[in-house]
N, C-alpha and C positions, 0 to 999 in steps of 0.2 A: 490556515483556507478550506472555508465549508458552504455545496453548491449541492442544493439539492437542485435535480434537472427534474422531467415530467415525468418521471416517478418520486414520490415521495421518501420510497422506500428506499430509492440509493442516494450516500451523498459521497462528496470525493473529499479527498483529506486529503492535507499537504501532515506530516510529522517528521520528528529529527529523530535519523534512527542513534543510537550511542552507544553505551558500553564498547562491546570487544573489538568493531567497527572508528570509536576513535584510535588504540591503539592502534587496529592496522593501517587505518588508512592516514591516521594523521592529524583527521577535521574530522570534525560533525558534517553530514549533509542533508539534506530534505527529500521527501523525495513523495509522488503524491500513490492513493488510497482510493481506491475504489472498495466502499463498505454493501451491504445493504441486510436489513436483517431478514431470514427467509423464515420467521416465524418462528423458531426453536433460538438459533442461534442470528450473528453478526458473526457474516463470511466476509474478511480484508481481501483482498487484494492488490498487490505490489503493480502503478504501471508501471514501471522504472526494469521490476526484473521478474525472471519468469516466478513468483511466492506466490503463495494464499496461503492466510489463517483463520481462526474463526474462536469468537469468543462468546460466553454468555450474557457481557454488558458490552457494550460500544469500546467502553475505555480497557478490557479483558481483548479484544478485539486489536485493537490498533498494538498494544501493548506485544500479545504475541505474533504480530505481527513483527513488526521489532524486529523483537527473536529471532522470528529467523528470519528473517534479511541478514540479518546476522550472521548466523550460523550460514545459510547460501553464502556471504561471502570472506567469510572464516574459510568454506570450503572449492570456491570455484574462481575467490578473487574479487578484485572491485573496478574490472577492464566495463563490461558494461554502463555503468555510472556516470559515463557521457552526455554533454546537457540535448536535454531531447527540444531545443531553443521552441518553447512556450508554454502554456499554459493550458490544459487540459482542459475537453470538455464532453463532459458526461451526454449519453445522445441513444435513442434507443436505433433501432436496425433492423426492419424487418424481410424476415424470411420466409420459405417453404417449407413446411414440414409436414 
């Protein structure tokens, strides 16, 4: 899934985690990530777990995020991977700064 929100720098991806996650849980799972290019790096944030990573390319950011998620699950377990119930939507939120 690829969603372009109001800001074309943001992209929402659904990607599969693999490697150690399969061994840990016994199955593959798909997680959602928001990825933003900050001018130098693609910064990837998992929307299902408190995990963020980056890469020089979009593919590298996704790969690095998958690895970071797998390390998180290896350390903290997969209990937080309950279904979030619905597709995520990317939106701008206005705040006072």
